[in-house]
gemmi code that builds the backbone of each chain (N, CA, C; Angstrom):
import gemmi

chains = {
    "A": [
        ("MET", (15.072, 6.276, -24.647), (13.910, 6.425, -23.769), (12.632, 6.601, -24.595)),
        ("THR", (12.673, 7.603, -25.524), (11.487, 7.850, -26.355), (11.161, 6.623, -27.190)),
        ("ARG", (12.229, 5.989, -27.691), (12.003, 4.811, -28.532), (11.389, 3.674, -27.714)),
        ("ARG", (11.875, 3.575, -26.452), (11.340, 2.510, -25.592), (9.860, 2.745, -25.294)),
        ("ILE", (9.521, 4.026, -25.022), (8.118, 4.364, -24.742), (7.252, 4.079, -25.969)),
        ("ALA", (7.776, 4.466, -27.141), (7.033, 4.223, -28.372), (6.811, 2.726, -28.575)),
        ("ARG", (7.843, 1.926, -28.249), (7.717, 0.491, -28.439), (6.680, -0.100, -27.481)),
        ("LEU", (6.632, 0.480, -26.246), (5.695, -0.029, -25.243), (4.247, 0.309, -25.583)),
        ("PHE", (4.028, 1.583, -26.007), (2.650, 2.047, -26.171), (2.176, 2.055, -27.619)),
        ("GLY", (3.098, 1.905, -28.557), (2.725, 1.967, -29.965), (1.963, 0.733, -30.422)),
        ("ARG", (1.754, 0.676, -31.751), (1.012, -0.461, -32.313), (1.742, -1.765, -31.995)),
        ("GLY", (1.016, -2.680, -31.413), (1.615, -3.968, -31.061), (2.400, -3.938, -29.760)),
        ("GLY", (2.478, -2.754, -29.102), (3.219, -2.655, -27.848), (2.492, -3.326, -26.689)),
        ("ASP", (3.282, -3.770, -25.705), (2.700, -4.497, -24.573), (1.733, -3.645, -23.762)),
        ("LEU", (2.006, -2.322, -23.689), (1.156, -1.463, -22.864), (0.200, -0.619, -23.701)),
        ("ASN", (0.040, -0.988, -24.973), (-1.006, -0.376, -25.788), (-2.332, -0.977, -25.332)),
        ("PRO", (-3.271, -0.101, -24.857), (-4.521, -0.626, -24.306), (-5.214, -1.655, -25.203)),
        ("LYS", (-5.008, -1.542, -26.524), (-5.649, -2.493, -27.427), (-5.124, -3.913, -27.221)),
        ("ASN", (-3.866, -3.997, -26.793), (-3.269, -5.329, -26.629), (-3.337, -5.845, -25.200)),
        ("MET", (-3.763, -4.959, -24.277), (-3.711, -5.356, -22.871), (-4.892, -6.229, -22.500)),
        ("ARG", (-4.576, -7.393, -21.941), (-5.631, -8.268, -21.474), (-5.658, -8.208, -19.961)),
        ("LEU", (-6.601, -8.972, -19.371), (-6.890, -8.839, -17.938), (-5.642, -8.875, -17.057)),
        ("GLY", (-4.757, -9.846, -17.307), (-3.584, -10.002, -16.451), (-2.637, -8.817, -16.519)),
        ("VAL", (-2.526, -8.210, -17.712), (-1.625, -7.052, -17.856), (-2.219, -5.838, -17.156)),
        ("TRP", (-3.554, -5.674, -17.286), (-4.219, -4.599, -16.542), (-3.977, -4.775, -15.053)),
        ("ALA", (-4.142, -6.006, -14.556), (-3.959, -6.275, -13.127), (-2.532, -5.930, -12.707)),
        ("TRP", (-1.554, -6.317, -13.541), (-0.142, -6.044, -13.256), (0.104, -4.539, -13.174)),
        ("LEU", (-0.440, -3.802, -14.178), (-0.217, -2.355, -14.245), (-0.877, -1.639, -13.066)),
        ("ILE", (-2.137, -2.020, -12.787), (-2.854, -1.362, -11.692), (-2.196, -1.682, -10.355)),
        ("GLN", (-1.663, -2.911, -10.216), (-0.985, -3.281, -8.975), (0.213, -2.363, -8.729)),
        ("ARG", (0.971, -2.075, -9.786), (2.160, -1.217, -9.645), (1.767, 0.212, -9.325)),
        ("ILE", (0.813, 0.756, -10.088), (0.418, 2.151, -9.874), (-0.206, 2.312, -8.491)),
        ("SER", (-1.096, 1.364, -8.110), (-1.731, 1.476, -6.797), (-0.685, 1.343, -5.696)),
        ("GLY", (0.337, 0.511, -5.912), (1.407, 0.367, -4.924), (2.138, 1.682, -4.703)),
        ("LEU", (2.472, 2.361, -5.790), (3.165, 3.651, -5.676), (2.274, 4.678, -4.983)),
        ("VAL", (0.980, 4.689, -5.350), (0.041, 5.614, -4.707), (-0.027, 5.334, -3.206)),
        ("LEU", (-0.044, 4.042, -2.836), (-0.186, 3.689, -1.419), (1.042, 4.085, -0.617)),
        ("VAL", (2.235, 4.036, -1.214), (3.433, 4.501, -0.503), (3.282, 5.983, -0.163)),
        ("LEU", (2.824, 6.780, -1.152), (2.613, 8.206, -0.906), (1.530, 8.415, 0.150)),
        ("PHE", (0.440, 7.623, 0.056), (-0.634, 7.752, 1.037), (-0.134, 7.421, 2.442)),
        ("MET", (0.697, 6.368, 2.538), (1.191, 5.973, 3.857), (2.000, 7.100, 4.491)),
        ("ILE", (2.835, 7.778, 3.682), (3.626, 8.895, 4.201), (2.697, 9.992, 4.725)),
        ("ALA", (1.684, 10.356, 3.908), (0.738, 11.396, 4.319), (-0.020, 10.984, 5.576)),
        ("HIS", (-0.422, 9.718, 5.627), (-1.182, 9.175, 6.747), (-0.370, 9.246, 8.041)),
        ("VAL", (0.907, 8.823, 7.962), (1.760, 8.831, 9.151), (2.006, 10.260, 9.620)),
        ("ILE", (2.253, 11.174, 8.661), (2.474, 12.575, 9.031), (1.223, 13.137, 9.713)),
        ("ALA", (0.044, 12.903, 9.111), (-1.197, 13.451, 9.657), (-1.443, 12.934, 11.070)),
        ("ILE", (-1.332, 11.611, 11.234), (-1.652, 11.024, 12.533), (-0.636, 11.442, 13.594)),
        ("SER", (0.657, 11.477, 13.214), (1.655, 11.807, 14.229), (1.553, 13.278, 14.625)),
        ("GLN", (1.207, 14.141, 13.653), (0.971, 15.541, 13.997), (-0.169, 15.658, 14.991)),
        ("ALA", (-1.236, 14.909, 14.725), (-2.402, 14.970, 15.596), (-2.059, 14.424, 16.976)),
        ("ASN", (-1.254, 13.357, 17.022), (-0.877, 12.761, 18.300), (-0.006, 13.700, 19.123)),
        ("LEU", (0.954, 14.339, 18.462), (1.984, 15.065, 19.198), (1.606, 16.508, 19.469)),
        ("ALA", (1.098, 17.196, 18.436), (0.919, 18.637, 18.578), (-0.506, 18.998, 18.973)),
        ("LEU", (-1.468, 18.314, 18.395), (-2.884, 18.610, 18.607), (-3.255, 20.037, 18.209)),
        ("THR", (-2.372, 20.694, 17.460), (-2.684, 22.022, 16.928), (-2.143, 22.109, 15.511)),
        ("GLY", (-2.316, 23.285, 14.895), (-1.746, 23.494, 13.577), (-2.655, 23.011, 12.482)),
        ("PRO", (-2.265, 23.291, 11.228), (-3.147, 23.009, 10.092), (-3.437, 21.520, 9.914)),
        ("LEU", (-2.465, 20.647, 10.279), (-2.706, 19.226, 10.064), (-3.726, 18.675, 11.051)),
        ("PHE", (-3.900, 19.384, 12.176), (-4.895, 18.894, 13.121), (-6.297, 19.005, 12.538)),
        ("THR", (-6.533, 20.047, 11.727), (-7.851, 20.153, 11.097), (-8.086, 18.968, 10.169)),
        ("MET", (-7.011, 18.493, 9.531), (-7.129, 17.319, 8.680), (-7.532, 16.104, 9.514)),
        ("PHE", (-6.870, 15.957, 10.672), (-7.203, 14.845, 11.554), (-8.627, 14.993, 12.072)),
        ("ASN", (-8.998, 16.232, 12.406), (-10.349, 16.524, 12.847), (-11.358, 16.083, 11.795)),
        ("GLY", (-11.008, 16.370, 10.526), (-11.867, 15.962, 9.428), (-12.042, 14.461, 9.390)),
        ("LEU", (-10.951, 13.736, 9.687), (-11.015, 12.279, 9.680), (-11.952, 11.757, 10.760)),
        ("ARG", (-12.061, 12.483, 11.871), (-12.801, 11.964, 13.012), (-14.227, 12.484, 13.070)),
        ("ASN", (-14.684, 13.101, 12.003), (-16.051, 13.600, 12.008), (-16.849, 12.939, 10.899)),
        ("PRO", (-18.163, 12.838, 11.093), (-18.978, 12.203, 10.059), (-18.927, 13.001, 8.763)),
        ("PHE", (-18.998, 12.289, 7.646), (-18.735, 12.949, 6.374), (-19.806, 13.958, 5.997)),
        ("TRP", (-21.000, 13.876, 6.609), (-22.031, 14.851, 6.288), (-21.747, 16.180, 6.994)),
        ("ALA", (-20.772, 16.207, 7.918), (-20.517, 17.436, 8.656), (-19.328, 18.224, 8.111)),
        ("VAL", (-18.168, 17.593, 8.022), (-16.970, 18.335, 7.616), (-16.204, 17.633, 6.516)),
        ("ASP", (-15.168, 18.343, 6.137), (-14.166, 17.945, 5.165), (-14.450, 16.712, 4.302)),
        ("ARG", (-15.276, 16.963, 3.287), (-15.614, 15.880, 2.374), (-14.416, 15.431, 1.547)),
        ("THR", (-13.486, 16.359, 1.279), (-12.345, 16.010, 0.432), (-11.499, 14.928, 1.105)),
        ("VAL", (-11.201, 15.158, 2.417), (-10.394, 14.189, 3.153), (-11.101, 12.841, 3.150)),
        ("LEU", (-12.413, 12.886, 3.368), (-13.149, 11.635, 3.421), (-13.178, 10.944, 2.060)),
        ("ALA", (-13.341, 11.742, 0.996), (-13.344, 11.167, -0.354), (-12.004, 10.488, -0.625)),
        ("ILE", (-10.901, 11.157, -0.226), (-9.576, 10.567, -0.420), (-9.457, 9.275, 0.385)),
        ("ASP", (-9.949, 9.305, 1.633), (-9.872, 8.112, 2.482), (-10.631, 6.940, 1.872)),
        ("ILE", (-11.837, 7.212, 1.341), (-12.632, 6.139, 0.750), (-11.946, 5.609, -0.506)),
        ("LEU", (-11.384, 6.538, -1.298), (-10.640, 6.135, -2.494), (-9.461, 5.238, -2.103)),
        ("MET", (-8.729, 5.649, -1.048), (-7.572, 4.867, -0.596), (-8.006, 3.491, -0.100)),
        ("LEU", (-9.154, 3.470, 0.587), (-9.686, 2.196, 1.068), (-9.896, 1.240, -0.102)),
        ("GLY", (-10.495, 1.770, -1.186), (-10.712, 0.948, -2.372), (-9.401, 0.488, -2.985)),
        ("ILE", (-8.427, 1.409, -3.057), (-7.134, 1.067, -3.649), (-6.431, -0.003, -2.809)),
        ("ILE", (-6.477, 0.172, -1.465), (-5.861, -0.817, -0.573), (-6.526, -2.173, -0.769)),
        ("ALA", (-7.868, -2.174, -0.834), (-8.591, -3.437, -0.988), (-8.202, -4.115, -2.299)),
        ("PHE", (-8.130, -3.321, -3.394), (-7.754, -3.936, -4.665), (-6.329, -4.470, -4.620)),
        ("HIS", (-5.406, -3.628, -4.114), (-3.997, -4.035, -4.045), (-3.858, -5.313, -3.209)),
        ("GLY", (-4.650, -5.388, -2.137), (-4.596, -6.565, -1.261), (-5.092, -7.825, -1.938)),
        ("VAL", (-6.288, -7.769, -2.536), (-6.828, -8.991, -3.154), (-6.015, -9.386, -4.384)),
        ("ASN", (-5.517, -8.394, -5.121), (-4.698, -8.739, -6.280), (-3.370, -9.352, -5.829)),
        ("GLY", (-2.882, -8.902, -4.657), (-1.684, -9.517, -4.073), (-1.931, -10.976, -3.722)),
        ("ILE", (-3.135, -11.249, -3.154), (-3.511, -12.636, -2.852), (-3.490, -13.462, -4.136)),
        ("ARG", (-4.018, -12.860, -5.215), (-4.053, -13.531, -6.518), (-2.627, -13.877, -6.986)),
        ("ILE", (-1.698, -12.922, -6.796), (-0.313, -13.151, -7.217), (0.304, -14.304, -6.420)),
        ("VAL", (0.075, -14.293, -5.095), (0.607, -15.372, -4.259), (-0.016, -16.707, -4.674)),
        ("MET", (-1.340, -16.686, -4.967), (-2.015, -17.919, -5.408), (-1.369, -18.462, -6.684)),
        ("PHE", (-1.079, -17.559, -7.636), (-0.484, -18.007, -8.898), (0.943, -18.508, -8.678)),
        ("ASP", (1.678, -17.867, -7.738), (3.030, -18.335, -7.415), (2.995, -19.765, -6.901)),
        ("VAL", (1.946, -20.058, -6.106), (1.824, -21.393, -5.525), (1.235, -22.367, -6.548)),
        ("GLY", (0.508, -21.821, -7.548), (-0.058, -22.672, -8.587), (-1.544, -22.938, -8.438)),
        ("ILE", (-2.248, -22.063, -7.678), (-3.697, -22.211, -7.515), (-4.412, -21.268, -8.478)),
        ("GLY", (-5.381, -21.775, -9.201), (-6.227, -20.922, -10.041), (-5.602, -20.505, -11.359)),
        ("VAL", (-4.479, -21.133, -11.726), (-3.857, -20.785, -12.997), (-4.549, -21.573, -14.097)),
        ("GLY", (-5.141, -20.856, -15.023), (-5.824, -21.535, -16.115), (-6.527, -20.515, -16.958)),
        ("LEU", (-6.802, -20.851, -18.222), (-7.364, -19.861, -19.139), (-8.686, -19.309, -18.629)),
        ("ARG", (-9.537, -20.213, -18.103), (-10.829, -19.758, -17.611), (-10.763, -19.394, -16.131)),
        ("SER", (-10.077, -20.234, -15.346), (-10.143, -20.056, -13.895), (-9.484, -18.760, -13.438)),
        ("HIS", (-8.451, -18.265, -14.171), (-7.806, -17.049, -13.683), (-8.745, -15.845, -13.755)),
        ("LYS", (-9.677, -15.874, -14.711), (-10.664, -14.784, -14.791), (-11.665, -14.892, -13.634)),
        ("ILE", (-12.091, -16.136, -13.366), (-13.023, -16.341, -12.248), (-12.380, -15.885, -10.945)),
        ("VAL", (-11.099, -16.274, -10.743), (-10.367, -15.876, -9.534), (-10.312, -14.358, -9.432)),
        ("PHE", (-9.958, -13.689, -10.541), (-9.819, -12.227, -10.517), (-11.117, -11.557, -10.100)),
        ("TRP", (-12.214, -11.893, -10.803), (-13.475, -11.184, -10.527), (-14.061, -11.562, -9.182)),
        ("SER", (-13.827, -12.807, -8.717), (-14.286, -13.167, -7.371), (-13.565, -12.320, -6.332)),
        ("LEU", (-12.231, -12.158, -6.516), (-11.464, -11.381, -5.544), (-11.841, -9.902, -5.599)),
        ("VAL", (-12.158, -9.385, -6.787), (-12.625, -7.999, -6.887), (-13.930, -7.845, -6.096)),
        ("ALA", (-14.798, -8.858, -6.191), (-16.042, -8.818, -5.420), (-15.736, -8.797, -3.923)),
        ("VAL", (-14.766, -9.611, -3.501), (-14.363, -9.621, -2.088), (-13.882, -8.230, -1.671)),
        ("ALA", (-13.090, -7.587, -2.534), (-12.564, -6.253, -2.217), (-13.697, -5.245, -2.063)),
        ("ILE", (-14.695, -5.329, -2.951), (-15.822, -4.391, -2.882), (-16.620, -4.605, -1.606)),
        ("VAL", (-16.882, -5.867, -1.274), (-17.652, -6.163, -0.063), (-16.893, -5.689, 1.178)),
        ("ALA", (-15.571, -5.965, 1.216), (-14.765, -5.563, 2.380), (-14.760, -4.045, 2.539)),
        ("SER", (-14.596, -3.320, 1.422), (-14.611, -1.852, 1.482), (-15.966, -1.355, 1.963)),
        ("ALA", (-17.036, -1.955, 1.438), (-18.380, -1.523, 1.823), (-18.605, -1.737, 3.320)),
        ("LEU", (-18.128, -2.876, 3.840), (-18.286, -3.146, 5.277), (-17.601, -2.067, 6.104)),
        ("VAL", (-16.343, -1.718, 5.714), (-15.616, -0.696, 6.473), (-16.339, 0.646, 6.378)),
        ("ILE", (-16.850, 0.983, 5.171), (-17.519, 2.278, 4.999), (-18.808, 2.343, 5.817)),
        ("PHE", (-19.633, 1.281, 5.755), (-20.943, 1.365, 6.391), (-20.891, 1.142, 7.890)),
        ("TYR", (-19.941, 0.302, 8.363), (-19.870, 0.065, 9.804), (-18.832, 0.932, 10.484)),
        ("GLY", (-17.777, 1.289, 9.760), (-16.686, 2.031, 10.382), (-16.899, 3.525, 10.404)),
        ("LEU", (-17.232, 4.116, 9.262), (-17.279, 5.578, 9.163), (-18.252, 6.253, 10.128)),
        ("PRO", (-19.490, 5.741, 10.294), (-20.391, 6.422, 11.220), (-19.842, 6.468, 12.641)),
        ("LEU", (-19.013, 5.452, 12.997), (-18.485, 5.416, 14.358), (-17.462, 6.514, 14.594)),
        ("LEU", (-16.774, 6.938, 13.531), (-15.736, 7.948, 13.693), (-16.297, 9.229, 14.301)),
        ("GLY", (-17.555, 9.555, 13.946), (-18.139, 10.782, 14.457), (-18.485, 10.712, 15.933)),
        ("GLY", (-18.667, 9.513, 16.423), (-19.149, 9.365, 17.786), (-18.103, 9.515, 18.867)),
        ("THR", (-16.819, 9.547, 18.475), (-15.788, 9.539, 19.515), (-15.350, 10.942, 19.916)),
    ],
    "B": [
        ("MET", (30.427, -8.951, -18.656), (29.129, -8.591, -18.081), (28.756, -7.176, -18.472)),
        ("SER", (27.586, -7.035, -19.041), (27.170, -5.709, -19.505), (26.577, -4.913, -18.351)),
        ("ALA", (26.627, -3.587, -18.515), (26.117, -2.711, -17.462), (24.594, -2.720, -17.430)),
        ("ARG", (23.983, -3.043, -18.558), (22.529, -3.052, -18.591), (22.005, -4.474, -18.744)),
        ("GLY", (20.732, -4.610, -18.510), (20.139, -5.937, -18.586), (19.239, -6.135, -17.398)),
        ("PRO", (18.486, -7.218, -17.394), (17.552, -7.436, -16.304), (18.268, -7.571, -14.963)),
        ("ALA", (17.654, -6.995, -13.926), (18.243, -7.086, -12.594), (18.166, -8.525, -12.101)),
        ("PRO", (19.208, -8.993, -11.402), (19.138, -10.334, -10.850), (18.042, -10.402, -9.787)),
        ("THR", (17.266, -11.465, -9.805), (16.182, -11.599, -8.837), (16.730, -12.092, -7.511)),
        ("ASN", (16.447, -11.336, -6.470), (16.839, -11.758, -5.140), (15.695, -12.573, -4.541)),
        ("VAL", (15.955, -13.876, -4.344), (14.885, -14.772, -3.894), (14.380, -14.381, -2.509)),
        ("TRP", (15.296, -13.910, -1.658), (14.869, -13.549, -0.299), (13.937, -12.353, -0.324)),
        ("LEU", (14.296, -11.344, -1.152), (13.429, -10.166, -1.247), (12.063, -10.559, -1.801)),
        ("TRP", (12.070, -11.445, -2.807), (10.807, -11.931, -3.386), (9.965, -12.603, -2.305)),
        ("LEU", (10.637, -13.481, -1.529), (9.912, -14.228, -0.496), (9.375, -13.293, 0.592)),
        ("PHE", (10.225, -12.359, 1.065), (9.789, -11.426, 2.102), (8.656, -10.537, 1.609)),
        ("GLN", (8.679, -10.190, 0.315), (7.602, -9.380, -0.249), (6.276, -10.129, -0.120)),
        ("ARG", (6.302, -11.450, -0.383), (5.087, -12.290, -0.255), (4.665, -12.404, 1.198)),
        ("ILE", (5.650, -12.679, 2.077), (5.322, -12.871, 3.494), (4.747, -11.585, 4.090)),
        ("THR", (5.417, -10.425, 3.806), (4.906, -9.164, 4.344), (3.536, -8.841, 3.754)),
        ("ALA", (3.298, -9.253, 2.503), (1.991, -9.009, 1.877), (0.888, -9.680, 2.681)),
        ("VAL", (1.093, -10.968, 2.975), (0.070, -11.722, 3.710), (-0.103, -11.156, 5.122)),
        ("LEU", (1.034, -10.849, 5.785), (0.947, -10.291, 7.140), (0.254, -8.929, 7.135)),
        ("LEU", (0.530, -8.113, 6.089), (-0.085, -6.783, 6.015), (-1.597, -6.868, 5.928)),
        ("ILE", (-2.114, -7.851, 5.187), (-3.569, -7.990, 5.087), (-4.154, -8.232, 6.474)),
        ("ILE", (-3.497, -9.108, 7.245), (-3.976, -9.417, 8.593), (-3.849, -8.198, 9.515)),
        ("VAL", (-2.649, -7.603, 9.553), (-2.401, -6.496, 10.486), (-3.203, -5.258, 10.104)),
        ("LEU", (-3.375, -5.016, 8.784), (-4.199, -3.876, 8.360), (-5.649, -4.074, 8.766)),
        ("GLY", (-6.124, -5.328, 8.699), (-7.478, -5.632, 9.160), (-7.628, -5.258, 10.631)),
        ("LEU", (-6.638, -5.671, 11.445), (-6.656, -5.335, 12.874), (-6.601, -3.821, 13.075)),
        ("HIS", (-5.742, -3.161, 12.287), (-5.551, -1.711, 12.375), (-6.872, -0.977, 12.116)),
        ("LEU", (-7.598, -1.404, 11.063), (-8.878, -0.778, 10.738), (-9.914, -1.062, 11.818)),
        ("TRP", (-9.917, -2.295, 12.306), (-10.842, -2.678, 13.360), (-10.609, -1.818, 14.601)),
        ("LEU", (-9.336, -1.687, 14.958), (-8.971, -0.937, 16.153), (-9.297, 0.540, 15.996)),
        ("ALA", (-9.063, 1.082, 14.767), (-9.325, 2.504, 14.540), (-10.815, 2.799, 14.641)),
        ("ASN", (-11.658, 1.815, 14.284), (-13.093, 2.059, 14.249), (-13.846, 1.583, 15.486)),
        ("PHE", (-13.567, 0.349, 15.914), (-14.346, -0.204, 17.025), (-13.510, -0.441, 18.273)),
        ("GLY", (-12.194, -0.341, 18.147), (-11.303, -0.992, 19.104), (-11.206, -0.366, 20.471)),
        ("GLN", (-11.079, -1.238, 21.458), (-10.704, -0.836, 22.795), (-9.434, -1.636, 23.096)),
        ("ALA", (-8.281, -0.970, 23.038), (-7.054, -1.704, 23.311), (-6.104, -0.828, 24.111)),
        ("SER", (-5.246, -1.482, 24.884), (-4.291, -0.749, 25.707), (-3.282, -0.031, 24.819)),
        ("ALA", (-2.657, 1.013, 25.387), (-1.665, 1.785, 24.629), (-0.529, 0.887, 24.169)),
        ("SER", (-0.105, -0.059, 25.034), (1.038, -0.904, 24.670), (0.689, -1.816, 23.495)),
        ("LEU", (-0.542, -2.326, 23.478), (-0.960, -3.177, 22.362), (-1.017, -2.377, 21.073)),
        ("ARG", (-1.551, -1.150, 21.160), (-1.646, -0.319, 19.967), (-0.260, 0.126, 19.498)),
        ("ALA", (0.642, 0.379, 20.455), (2.014, 0.738, 20.095), (2.685, -0.428, 19.368)),
        ("MET", (2.487, -1.642, 19.912), (3.070, -2.848, 19.316), (2.551, -3.035, 17.886)),
        ("LEU", (1.217, -2.925, 17.739), (0.603, -3.093, 16.416), (1.089, -2.012, 15.451)),
        ("GLY", (1.222, -0.788, 15.985), (1.700, 0.312, 15.153), (3.113, 0.078, 14.663)),
        ("LEU", (3.978, -0.388, 15.540), (5.373, -0.633, 15.156), (5.465, -1.763, 14.141)),
        ("ILE", (4.695, -2.842, 14.365), (4.696, -3.969, 13.428), (4.207, -3.512, 12.064)),
        ("LEU", (3.100, -2.744, 12.072), (2.538, -2.250, 10.817), (3.516, -1.333, 10.101)),
        ("LEU", (4.178, -0.468, 10.874), (5.156, 0.464, 10.300), (6.275, -0.308, 9.595)),
        ("GLY", (6.823, -1.299, 10.293), (7.928, -2.072, 9.714), (7.508, -2.838, 8.476)),
        ("LEU", (6.354, -3.526, 8.566), (5.860, -4.316, 7.434), (5.584, -3.422, 6.228)),
        ("ALA", (4.880, -2.298, 6.480), (4.479, -1.427, 5.377), (5.696, -0.774, 4.732)),
        ("LEU", (6.675, -0.361, 5.563), (7.867, 0.275, 4.999), (8.640, -0.704, 4.129)),
        ("PHE", (8.845, -1.934, 4.639), (9.580, -2.897, 3.817), (8.817, -3.183, 2.525)),
        ("HIS", (7.538, -3.533, 2.670), (6.749, -3.930, 1.505), (6.646, -2.787, 0.494)),
        ("GLY", (6.409, -1.588, 0.987), (6.246, -0.436, 0.105), (7.533, -0.074, -0.619)),
        ("LEU", (8.622, 0.062, 0.145), (9.875, 0.507, -0.472), (10.475, -0.588, -1.348)),
        ("ASN", (10.323, -1.852, -0.943), (10.806, -2.936, -1.807), (9.988, -2.985, -3.097)),
        ("GLY", (8.699, -2.645, -2.981), (7.863, -2.573, -4.178), (8.324, -1.456, -5.110)),
        ("VAL", (8.652, -0.300, -4.528), (9.164, 0.820, -5.322), (10.462, 0.395, -6.010)),
        ("ARG", (11.320, -0.326, -5.275), (12.589, -0.794, -5.843), (12.330, -1.711, -7.042)),
        ("THR", (11.369, -2.618, -6.893), (11.040, -3.523, -7.999), (10.606, -2.739, -9.234)),
        ("VAL", (9.742, -1.726, -9.009), (9.251, -0.931, -10.138), (10.414, -0.187, -10.810)),
        ("ILE", (11.279, 0.439, -9.995), (12.404, 1.197, -10.568), (13.342, 0.259, -11.333)),
        ("LEU", (13.661, -0.906, -10.739), (14.598, -1.829, -11.391), (14.038, -2.402, -12.687)),
        ("ASP", (12.707, -2.382, -12.837), (12.102, -2.848, -14.089), (12.412, -1.912, -15.255)),
        ("PHE", (12.897, -0.704, -14.940), (13.205, 0.262, -15.992), (14.649, 0.163, -16.490)),
        ("ASP", (15.345, -0.949, -16.170), (16.716, -1.140, -16.662), (17.641, 0.025, -16.332)),
        ("VAL", (17.861, 0.250, -15.035), (18.635, 1.420, -14.640), (20.138, 1.146, -14.592)),
        ("GLY", (20.563, -0.084, -14.884), (21.988, -0.392, -14.880), (22.499, -0.720, -13.477)),
        ("VAL", (23.727, -1.227, -13.403), (24.287, -1.666, -12.118), (24.390, -0.504, -11.136)),
        ("GLN", (24.943, 0.636, -11.601), (25.071, 1.813, -10.728), (23.698, 2.297, -10.275)),
        ("GLY", (22.756, 2.309, -11.216), (21.399, 2.747, -10.892), (20.757, 1.850, -9.846)),
        ("ARG", (21.003, 0.540, -9.965), (20.443, -0.395, -8.986), (21.008, -0.126, -7.603)),
        ("LYS", (22.331, 0.091, -7.553), (22.969, 0.358, -6.253), (22.437, 1.652, -5.647)),
        ("LEU", (22.374, 2.689, -6.484), (21.891, 3.993, -6.011), (20.453, 3.866, -5.502)),
        ("THR", (19.617, 3.147, -6.286), (18.216, 2.948, -5.884), (18.139, 2.285, -4.514)),
        ("THR", (18.907, 1.201, -4.348), (18.866, 0.464, -3.090), (19.301, 1.339, -1.923)),
        ("VAL", (20.409, 2.073, -2.102), (20.917, 2.914, -1.010), (19.926, 4.020, -0.659)),
        ("MET", (19.388, 4.688, -1.691), (18.447, 5.778, -1.441), (17.197, 5.265, -0.724)),
        ("LEU", (16.700, 4.091, -1.154), (15.481, 3.568, -0.533), (15.755, 3.116, 0.895)),
        ("LEU", (16.966, 2.573, 1.146), (17.316, 2.192, 2.519), (17.362, 3.419, 3.427)),
        ("LEU", (17.969, 4.519, 2.906), (18.017, 5.758, 3.690), (16.610, 6.286, 3.958)),
        ("LEU", (15.782, 6.288, 2.891), (14.403, 6.750, 3.039), (13.665, 5.886, 4.062)),
        ("GLY", (13.903, 4.575, 4.007), (13.256, 3.653, 4.937), (13.681, 3.921, 6.371)),
        ("ALA", (14.994, 4.136, 6.573), (15.496, 4.398, 7.928), (14.901, 5.694, 8.470)),
        ("ALA", (14.880, 6.744, 7.633), (14.324, 8.029, 8.066), (12.838, 7.884, 8.381)),
        ("SER", (12.104, 7.160, 7.514), (10.668, 6.985, 7.732), (10.388, 6.192, 9.000)),
        ("LEU", (11.267, 5.204, 9.267), (11.099, 4.402, 10.481), (11.222, 5.286, 11.713)),
        ("LEU", (12.264, 6.145, 11.710), (12.457, 7.067, 12.833), (11.250, 7.991, 12.980)),
        ("PHE", (10.772, 8.516, 11.837), (9.636, 9.427, 11.889), (8.386, 8.721, 12.416)),
        ("GLY", (8.191, 7.477, 11.974), (7.038, 6.707, 12.427), (7.102, 6.421, 13.921)),
        ("VAL", (8.302, 6.064, 14.403), (8.478, 5.814, 15.838), (8.200, 7.107, 16.612)),
        ("HIS", (8.674, 8.220, 16.053), (8.406, 9.532, 16.639), (6.899, 9.776, 16.769)),
        ("GLY", (6.149, 9.410, 15.709), (4.705, 9.584, 15.749), (4.026, 8.661, 16.755)),
        ("LEU", (4.592, 7.467, 16.920), (3.992, 6.481, 17.832), (4.452, 6.689, 19.271)),
        ("TRP", (5.388, 7.622, 19.464), (6.042, 7.763, 20.766), (5.071, 7.886, 21.952)),
        ("PRO", (3.995, 8.724, 21.836), (3.060, 8.830, 22.967), (2.465, 7.479, 23.369)),
        ("LEU", (2.250, 6.607, 22.373), (1.701, 5.278, 22.676), (2.766, 4.387, 23.303)),
        ("ILE", (4.007, 4.531, 22.776), (5.084, 3.656, 23.243), (5.388, 3.929, 24.710)),
        ("VAL", (5.443, 5.224, 25.080), (5.744, 5.541, 26.463), (4.482, 5.449, 27.341)),
        ("GLY", (3.347, 5.078, 26.702), (2.151, 4.801, 27.476), (1.352, 6.039, 27.838)),
        ("GLY", (1.030, 6.858, 26.816), (0.272, 8.092, 27.050), (-1.209, 7.862, 27.250)),
    ],
}
model = gemmi.Model(1)
for chain_id, residues in chains.items():
    chain = gemmi.Chain(chain_id)
    for i, (resn, *xyz) in enumerate(residues, 1):
        res = gemmi.Residue()
        res.name, res.seqid = resn, gemmi.SeqId(i, " ")
        for name, pos in zip(("N", "CA", "C"), xyz):
            atom = gemmi.Atom()
            atom.name, atom.element = name, gemmi.Element(name[0])
            atom.pos, atom.b_iso = gemmi.Position(*pos), 0.0
            res.add_atom(atom)
        chain.add_residue(res)
    model.add_chain(chain)
structure = gemmi.Structure()
structure.add_model(model)
structure.setup_entities()
């Protein structure tokens, strides 16, 4: 195990940041963000179902935080939500990139970089739209 | 046949991972739209919730399986991983349905 880790991260290792190029970063971030999103989904389902069923208890305050404008309450919950939104957007567009490469679109020394950064731009724009149009509405209900 | 080595690639799991990925982008878009602007009947929201639950559970847990199997866990490890994730998936599905229950029965 230790030897394997040393081989991965040591000099010349595949996961040594010095050797990692764009595609390897994308691969690594896709995996880590995927694991984070599984944990987030569990927390999300627990929070929402508690709010739906019980409407009381400590988790209801969390749900309450979700439904109020961020200038009023629970900034931590909102910060986590915005972070998750960004992670979901990245995981989604990078997934599109993977499917594109599986099909054979955009594979090339130059074009794969253009594809990556264009999709990152799409993810940023999509997240911004949800934040600016979606979040203020949460307080109004 | 050695106990260790790369896990055999299951083409169906690979394909379903791609299909659920594309569907998740669409359904998550609807989910966010509905959470923020939406006016929809309880039955429609229950339906969307169940679809999203199933897609996300498969995609998420199959993704976890892929990550674990990349660590060369051996034949026994692969079997254990699959069984544990299936159990976790079944339990999560029940819990999710439990959470969606007020919508399903039309609250």
